[in-house]
Residue, then its C-alpha position, 0 to 999 in steps of 0.5 A: x828742221x828740214x820743213x822749217x828750212x823749206x818754209x824759210x826758203x819760201x818766205x825769202x821768195x814770197x813778195x807782196x804787191x801794191x801800187x807804186x806810189x803807196x808802199x803800205x798798200x797791199x793788193x796781193x802776194x806773189x813769188x819769184x819763179x826765175x831771176x827777175x820774174x814774179x808769178x801772181x794772180x791776175x785778179x789782184x791787179x787793178x785795171x790800168x788806163x790802157x790794158x796793154x800798159x798798166x800801172x807800175x807796181x811795187x814789189x816788196x819782200x825779204x831782206x828789205x827788197x823794195x823795187x818796181x815791176x810791171x806786168x809782162x805776160x798775162x793769160x787773161x782775167x776772170x774766175x777760171x784758174x787757168x785764166x788768172x795768172x800773170x808774170x811780173x818783170x822787175x824793173x831792175x836786177x836784184x838778188x833774190x831767192x826762187x821757189x822750186x816748182x814741181x814737175x809732177x802731174x799728180x796733185x799734192x796732199x799736205x800743203x802750206x799756203x804762203x802770202x801776205x795779209x793786212x790785219x785790222x788797222x795794221x801794216x802788211x805782215x806775212x801769213x801761212x797756213x797748213x791744210x790739205x788739197x782735197x780735190x780738183x776744180x777743172x784742169x788746173x784748180x786745186x781745192x783746199x780743205x777748210x783747216x785754213x781760211x785764206x785771208x785777203x792779200x794772200x792771193x798770188x802766194x805759193x802753195x808748198x807741197x810739204x811731202x815733196x818739198x816743191x811749190x805745187x801751185x798758186x794760192x788763188x782765193x777763199x771759196x765764196x760761200x764755202x769752206x776752204x780755198x782754191x789754188x791754181x796748179x803749177x801745170x797751168x804755167x804751160x798756158x804761158x806758151x800762148x801768153x799775151x805779151x804786155x807792152x811789147x814784152x819779149x824777154x822770154x822769147x817766142x815760147x814764154x813758158x819754155x823761156x821761164x821754166x828753163x831760166x828757173x831750172x838753170x837758177x836752181x842748178x847753180x844756187x848754193x849755200x843757204x839758197x840751195x832749195x835742192x839741198x833742203x829738199x834732199x834732206x826731206x827725201x832721205x832714206x829711200x833706197x834706189x831713188x831718183x832724188x831732188x839733186x838728180x831731178x835738178x841736174x837733169x832739168x838744168x841739162x834739158x834746159x839748154x837743149x832746143x825745144x821739142x819740134x812739137x808737143x807730139x814729138x815729146x809725147x811720142x818719146x814719153x810713150x816710147x819710154x813708158x811702153x804705153x800710151x799715157x792717159x793725160x788730159x789735153x791741158x796737162x799734156x807735156x810741152x817741154x822736155x822738163x814736163x816729159x820728165x815729170x811723167x816718170x815718177x813712181x814707175x814700177x821699174x824705178x824712177x831712176x832707170x826710166x828717167x835715165x832712159x828718157x834722158x838718153x832718148x831726148x839726147x839722141x833726138x836733139x843730137x843733130x840740132x845741139x850736138x854739144x848740149x846733147x853730148x853733155x846730157x849723154x855723159x851725165x846719164x852715163x855717170x849717173x847710170x853707174x849707180x844702177x845695179x849691173x843688170x839694170x845698167x846693161x838694160x839701160x844702155x841697150x834699151x836706150x840705144x834701141x829707143x833712140x835709133x827707133x825714131x831715127x830709123x823709122x822717121x828721122x825724129x818723132x817729127x820727121x817723115x817715115x823711111x822707106x830705105x837708104x834712098x830716103x835719108x833726107x826724108x822729113x815729112x813732118x807730122x800728119x793729120x788724116x781725115x777718113x771719110x766713109x760714105x754712109x751705107x744707105x746714102x753713099x753719095x751724099x752722107x759721110x762718117x768721119x774719123x781723124x787719125x794722126x802720125x808723128x812718124x812711122x806706122x807705129x805712131x798712128x792714133x785715132x784722135x776723134x770721130x763723128x758720133x752722128x749716126x746720120x753722117x754729114x754732107x760734104x758741104x757740112x764737113x768743113x764746119x763740123x771738122x773745124x773744131x776737132x781739126x783745130x785742136x789736133x793741129x794745135x797739138x802737132x804743129x810746130x815750126x812745121x805745120x802738120x800735113x792734112x790728108x783726106x781719105x775718101x772714095x775715088x768718085x769723091x776726089x772732087x772735094x776742095x779740101x785745100x779750100x777748107x779754112x780754120x774757121x768759118x768767120x775771120x777775126x779781122x779785116x786783116x786776117x792772120x795768115x793762119x786764117x787763110x785756106x788750109x791749102x795756103x799754109x799747110x800741105x793738103x793732099x788726098x788719099x784713096x779710102x779703098x787702100x785701108x790696111x796692109x798695102x798691096x805689093x804693087x802699091x809698095x813697088x810703085x811707091x819705091x820707084x817714085x820715092x827712089x828718083x826724080x818723078x816724071x809726068x805721065x799724061x793721061x788725056x782720055x779713058x781709052x788711053x788710060x789703061x795702056x799708059x798706066x800699065x806700061x809706065x816706068x817706075x817713078x811715073x806720075x799720072x797727070x789728068x787734065x779732066x776733073x774727077x767727075x769726068x775721070x773717075x775711071x782713070x783715077x780708079x785704074x791708077x789706084x788699081x795699078x799701084x800709083x800712090x801719086x797722081x795729079x789732076x785739074x779739079x775744075x777743067x771743063x772739056x765740052x769739046x775735048x782737050x784744048x790749050x789749057x790741057x797742054x799748059x797743064x801737062x807742060x807745067x806739071x812736067x816742069x814741076x815734077x822734073x824740078x822737085x828733086x826729092x820726090x817726097x817734097x811734092x806736097x810742099x811744092x804744091x803748097x808753095x804754088x797755092x800760096x803764090x796763087x793766094x798772093x796773086x802771082x799770075x805765073x802760078x795761076x795754072x796750079x789754082x785747081x791742081x789736086x794731088x793724090x799722095x798715098x804713102x804705103x808706109x803709113x796706110x790708113x788702119x783698118x778699124x773693127x769699129x766701122x764708121x757706117x751707120x747701123 
């Protein structure tokens, strides 16, 4: 009887879609995923006279539902499953049921496809067919076994996972010249984070995926009576001992839905990794984007989904406590009530582990998106995620060829990950690197960036500190005569600093001591105007001193190397200044301006952002910032050292 209940609920939420002026014509199917929102396939809609303002649609369904709708968000069109979804918005408020979407990552097995069809010479009628999901096609495509033939008109309908009682995907089409059919996995909805709004649509906010899935979860938490999908699903899953049931999942999802979004995908993924105690091997396309997605990774855990899910919820509540204290407290209280169902020893373990796990991010780096900590004086540090490019000179051609590796941190040293590296045994020149690194850096920044863009750190030998990494840009070619701000050089819209490659591995004591002095107070400029003066000045400088060199690295390799040896983690220099006859007025201006910059920075670790702001002013033709156009910064944080690798980057 339970399977029949779920089928009946699917039928109530499934609609047929056609032209606004012809109620008998069927273009395809769709289904309600949240109040007022219908999900369907983009390919069922004919192109309108203007792609941004397509024709009005007619949506018809259960109980005489007959209303108008329009496309609101689209992922595009074409044959790829991930580009064949569109959200329709109803033109008026009507009562309707919603399907319950899966939050799982593993594909379903036994499934039922639902939709509409038009028999030969007849009127549109409902259709369903049972089959199995027997494979994957790309990141989001689900292949359907040939027990069923998908009829014309069913595209866009829901695909019900009969074992778990959840909608696992969207029916796409029959497979041309092959048996069976194709569906789009529900995980493809995460692409709506970057969906194209149609006709100025903004009903789902800045992140349409988060807006949609949160409205979905809130509706199911409130739905009761005959429309309670969770009740029917609970009956399907009865009989399991110590389980994390549909009601648990629905209540948890609704509580997560009122929390602020993760600061970045990296913060969320770091929390999931902490809870599981291992790095999940997710594909980039399937990686979690919102709190609900992280919860979906925790089923079938050997320790029990209830214990692991409650642990995750407590950690999320702690991570959101500063931004939404009331909502986080509600989640904490719910976890406490649900934990009462655990055996005593597991409840005690949960309370201890959850407190440790939530304190870990706070003590090490604020939240997973914050900066690392050095001690009590760093309470306000929040440096955000970091992407580091390690440039190792080729063993045989150390002056003109380099091998590269990309590291990331979302917090303290324990969050470091090697995410990409060059595979060309010949290496690349400095001139080639901005082009070779464009694609891997764009992908990595896309994963880490949120409201705060990840910092770019370039680690290379001192003798190559003349590299203009802050002038690298996201792509070699802009897309418009009025380029998007994100297409400007990296140094304008994100922090860009240099690091010394020699400092890989465990930090030396003198480096830690110098950094502690820098981060513990207001930094002060230490002018270094000549090689002869450098050694004495660097050795005798007080804590918090920041060397300022007026000569470019090609003329000051010695002082830069001495500053590194003396433990300085922060150094400023002019990357383009010429000195044919010694220092001049420009050098005096640099030293004076640098002293003002350092003296007004307040929190020492805010220096990279202060430099970025200056570079942005230069890009906006602010003459008062011209002195900083070629200013470069060594910012070598010993709390996040570049790791030593057994797999050397040098060519064999």
